[in-house]
C-alpha positions in Angstrom: 34.3 10.9 183.5 35.3 9.4 180.2 34.4 10.4 176.7 32.4 7.2 176.5 30.2 8.5 179.3 29.2 11.7 177.6 25.7 12.2 176.2 25.9 12.6 172.5 26.2 14.5 170.3 29.0 16.0 172.4 31.4 18.8 171.6 34.9 17.6 172.7 38.2 19.5 172.6 41.7 18.3 173.3 43.1 20.5 176.1 46.8 20.1 175.1 46.0 21.0 171.5 44.1 24.1 172.5 47.1 25.2 174.6 49.5 24.5 171.7 47.4 26.6 169.4 47.2 29.5 171.9 50.9 29.4 172.4 51.7 29.4 168.7 49.5 32.4 168.1 50.8 34.3 171.1 54.4 33.8 169.8 53.5 35.0 166.3 51.2 37.8 167.4 51.8 38.8 171.0 49.7 41.2 173.0 47.5 43.7 171.2 48.7 42.6 167.7 46.0 40.0 168.0 42.4 40.8 168.8 40.9 37.3 169.2 37.5 36.9 167.7 35.3 35.2 170.2 32.5 34.5 167.7 34.5 31.4 166.8 34.1 29.7 170.2 31.5 31.8 172.1 33.0 30.8 175.5 34.3 33.2 178.2 36.2 30.2 179.7 38.2 29.9 176.5 38.5 33.6 176.2 40.2 33.6 179.6 42.7 31.1 178.3 43.4 33.5 175.4 43.9 36.4 178.0 46.3 34.2 180.0 48.4 34.0 176.8 48.6 37.8 176.7 45.7 38.7 174.5 43.6 41.2 176.5 41.7 42.9 173.7 38.8 41.0 172.0 36.7 41.1 168.9 33.0 40.1 168.9 30.2 39.7 166.4 27.1 40.3 168.6 25.9 42.5 171.4 25.4 39.4 173.5 29.1 38.6 173.2 30.0 42.1 174.3 27.7 41.8 177.4 29.0 38.4 178.3 32.7 39.2 177.9 32.3 42.3 180.1 30.4 40.4 182.7 33.2 37.9 182.8 35.7 40.6 183.6 37.1 40.7 180.0 36.0 44.2 179.1 39.4 45.9 178.9 38.9 46.6 175.2 36.0 45.1 173.3 35.3 45.6 169.6 31.9 44.9 168.1 33.0 44.3 164.5 29.4 44.7 163.2 27.0 47.5 162.5 24.0 47.9 164.8 21.1 50.4 164.7 20.3 50.1 168.4 23.4 50.5 170.5 21.6 51.1 173.8 22.7 47.8 175.3 26.3 48.6 174.3 26.0 51.9 176.0 24.9 50.2 179.2 28.1 48.0 179.1 30.1 51.2 178.7 28.4 52.8 181.7 29.4 49.8 183.8 33.0 50.4 183.1 34.0 48.4 180.0 35.6 49.9 177.0 33.5 49.2 173.9 34.1 50.2 170.3 31.6 49.6 167.5 32.0 49.5 163.7 30.2 52.1 161.7 29.8 52.4 157.9 27.0 55.0 157.5 25.4 58.1 159.0 22.7 55.8 160.4 25.2 53.6 162.3 27.1 56.7 163.5 23.8 58.2 164.9 23.1 54.8 166.6 26.4 54.9 168.4 25.7 58.5 169.6 22.1 57.6 170.8 23.3 54.4 172.5 26.1 56.1 174.4 29.1 54.3 172.7 31.9 56.9 172.5 34.4 55.1 170.3 34.1 53.8 166.7 36.0 52.3 163.9 35.1 53.1 160.3 34.3 49.8 158.6 35.6 49.8 155.0 34.6 47.4 152.3 37.9 45.8 151.0 36.3 43.3 148.6 34.0 41.1 150.6 30.4 42.0 149.5 29.2 42.6 153.0 29.3 45.6 155.4 31.6 48.5 155.0 31.7 51.8 153.2 33.5 52.5 150.0 37.2 53.3 150.7 36.8 56.8 149.3 33.9 57.6 151.6 35.7 56.6 154.9 37.2 60.1 155.5 33.9 61.9 155.3 32.3 59.4 157.6 35.1 59.8 160.1 34.6 63.6 160.0 30.8 63.1 160.5 31.5 60.8 163.5 33.9 63.3 165.1 31.4 66.2 164.6 28.9 64.0 166.4 31.3 63.8 169.4 32.7 60.3 168.8 36.3 59.2 169.0 37.4 57.6 165.8 40.0 55.0 166.7 40.8 54.1 163.1 39.5 51.7 160.4 38.5 48.1 160.1 38.3 46.0 156.9 37.8 42.2 156.6 39.3 40.4 153.7 36.8 37.5 154.2 36.8 36.6 150.5 40.5 35.9 150.8 41.0 34.1 154.1 39.9 30.7 152.8 41.8 30.6 149.5 43.8 27.3 149.3 46.5 28.8 147.1 48.9 30.5 149.4 50.3 32.9 146.8 46.8 34.0 145.7 45.8 34.4 149.4 48.8 36.6 150.1 48.3 38.7 146.9 44.6 39.1 147.6 45.3 40.2 151.1 47.7 42.8 149.9 45.2 44.2 147.5 42.6 44.4 150.2 44.9 46.1 152.6 46.0 48.7 150.0 42.3 49.7 150.0 42.2 49.8 153.8 45.4 51.8 154.1 44.2 54.3 151.6 41.0 54.7 153.7 43.1 55.0 156.9 45.1 57.8 155.4 41.8 59.8 155.2 40.4 58.6 158.6 43.4 58.7 160.9 43.6 57.0 164.3 45.9 54.3 165.7 43.9 51.2 164.7 44.0 49.2 161.5 41.9 46.2 162.3 41.7 43.3 159.8 42.5 39.7 159.0 41.5 36.3 160.2 42.9 32.9 160.8 43.5 32.3 157.1 45.6 35.5 156.7 47.1 35.9 160.1 50.6 35.4 158.8 50.0 37.1 155.4 48.5 40.3 156.7 51.5 42.6 157.5 49.6 45.9 157.3 47.0 45.6 160.0 47.9 46.8 163.5 45.7 44.0 164.9 44.5 40.7 163.5 40.9 39.5 164.2 41.6 35.7 164.2 39.4 33.3 166.1 39.2 29.9 164.5 42.9 29.1 165.1 42.1 28.0 168.7 39.9 25.0 167.6 40.3 24.8 163.8 38.1 23.0 161.3 38.4 21.1 158.0 38.2 24.2 155.9 41.1 25.9 157.5 43.0 22.6 157.7 43.4 22.7 153.9 45.5 25.9 154.1 48.6 24.4 155.7 48.4 26.6 158.8 50.5 25.8 161.9 47.5 25.1 164.2 46.2 21.6 165.1 42.7 20.3 164.9 41.6 20.6 168.5 37.9 19.7 168.6 35.4 17.2 167.2 31.8 16.2 167.7 31.5 12.8 169.3 28.5 10.8 168.1 27.0 7.4 168.9 26.1 4.8 166.3 22.4 4.2 166.7 21.6 2.0 163.7 23.2 -0.2 161.1 22.0 -0.6 157.5 20.4 -3.9 156.4 23.0 -6.6 155.8 25.0 -5.9 152.7 24.2 -2.2 152.4 27.4 -1.2 154.2 26.4 2.0 155.9 25.7 3.1 159.5 23.9 5.9 161.2 25.0 8.0 164.2 23.2 10.6 166.3 24.8 13.9 165.1 23.4 15.9 162.2 22.5 19.3 160.8 21.5 20.6 164.3 24.9 19.8 165.8 27.3 20.4 162.9 28.2 23.6 161.0 27.4 22.5 157.4 27.8 25.6 155.3 31.3 24.5 154.3 30.2 20.9 153.6 30.0 17.6 155.3 32.2 16.9 158.4 35.1 14.5 157.9 35.2 11.1 159.6 38.7 9.8 160.2 38.8 6.2 158.9 35.4 6.5 157.2 33.3 8.5 154.8 30.3 10.7 155.5 27.6 10.2 152.9 25.1 12.9 154.1 23.6 14.5 157.2 20.0 15.0 158.1 18.5 16.9 161.1 19.6 14.5 163.8 21.6 11.8 161.9 24.8 11.3 160.0 24.9 8.5 157.5 28.4 7.2 156.9 30.4 4.3 155.6 32.9 3.0 158.1 36.4 1.8 157.2 36.8 3.9 154.1 39.0 7.0 154.0 37.6 10.4 152.9 38.1 10.8 149.2 38.0 7.1 148.3 36.4 6.4 145.0 33.4 4.7 146.5 30.2 4.0 144.6 26.8 4.1 146.2 26.9 2.0 149.4 23.8 0.1 148.3 25.1 -3.3 147.2 28.5 -3.0 148.9 28.9 -6.5 150.4 31.6 -5.8 153.0 30.3 -6.0 156.6 30.5 -2.8 158.6 33.4 -2.8 161.1 31.3 -1.0 163.6 28.5 -1.8 166.0 25.5 -0.1 167.5 26.7 1.9 170.6 30.2 2.6 169.2 31.4 6.2 169.2 32.6 8.1 166.2 34.4 11.4 166.1 33.3 13.9 163.4 35.5 16.8 162.4 33.2 19.8 161.4 33.9 21.8 158.3 33.1 25.1 160.0 33.9 25.7 163.6 31.9 28.9 164.3 28.3 27.7 163.7 29.2 24.3 165.2 30.0 25.8 168.5 26.9 27.9 168.4 24.7 24.7 168.3 26.1 23.4 171.6 25.7 24.5 175.2 29.1 23.2 176.5 32.5 22.2 175.4 34.1 19.1 177.1 37.9 19.5 177.5 39.7 16.1 177.4 43.1 14.6 178.0 43.1 11.4 176.0 39.8 9.6 177.0 39.4 11.5 180.3 37.1 14.5 180.5 39.1 17.0 182.6 36.9 20.2 182.4 33.6 21.5 181.0 33.4 25.0 179.6 30.0 26.6 179.0 29.4 28.1 175.6 27.8 31.1 177.3 28.0 33.8 174.5 25.3 32.3 172.3 22.3 34.3 171.1 22.1 38.0 170.3 
């Protein structure tokens, strides 16, 4: 099968670039120093490629991801890096033989772990991102509460998510250090062997965590591409041109839109063209103009489009995680040849 034969919109990834990204991360962070975050790709097939590169421990965002990873034989050490108030499904995974740790940041989430039968926890500490996590000076008391309840406290977790996307490398590194100072202070009160933190944007800057929770590095996106990271853009959304504007208007329309592209970081990029906007099932674009050109409204632009109905375009999404969650499968390619098909089987909750 060729890329041209795929039904669109289609999620397509370059197999060689995936392997290159996996190898680079494995060299930088071998073994347990990386806990790959599967929320980025939601595919057990891709997780198995990560395991083949020496990464046997995994980070997840949902209970469904925990269940799917364990069922796929990847349950050696799974971390749910989110708080839950019903851990019964996690407990069932534990009873089937997988090792599961859950993040806790309150008495309520500790009690949920106990009721659900999850024996191991990390104390989730707020290190600056206004999301989950206890105050650093409350971490020790929560760890004591968890141990009194019969849980094993493996250590702490803190996500510097407000830092990972900063374009200025110096500011990113300084912000990471500030966040990790908070986490290390909490860890001194909590104890345990694990300091879990980081992401693709800070994988190299974070020198304090014992394990880095990076995930986007495998496939990348345009937001992370701006940071000068050593990883290649490995995936795109292939779309078919379904309509051309009236003569002289200069724009075209393809069949990918809000329901197939992660849009929270902005429009996708179109190599050799310019995306104007996306709607539910369509992307409106100007062909033949590079992203960032000083282009006025396309209405009245007299140049003829250099594209025809039926042509394929390749859109590079701004945010990998939600884009993958919109699709059921990832087509792995070598050039124009489709060489494999990986189910995105960890979607849902």
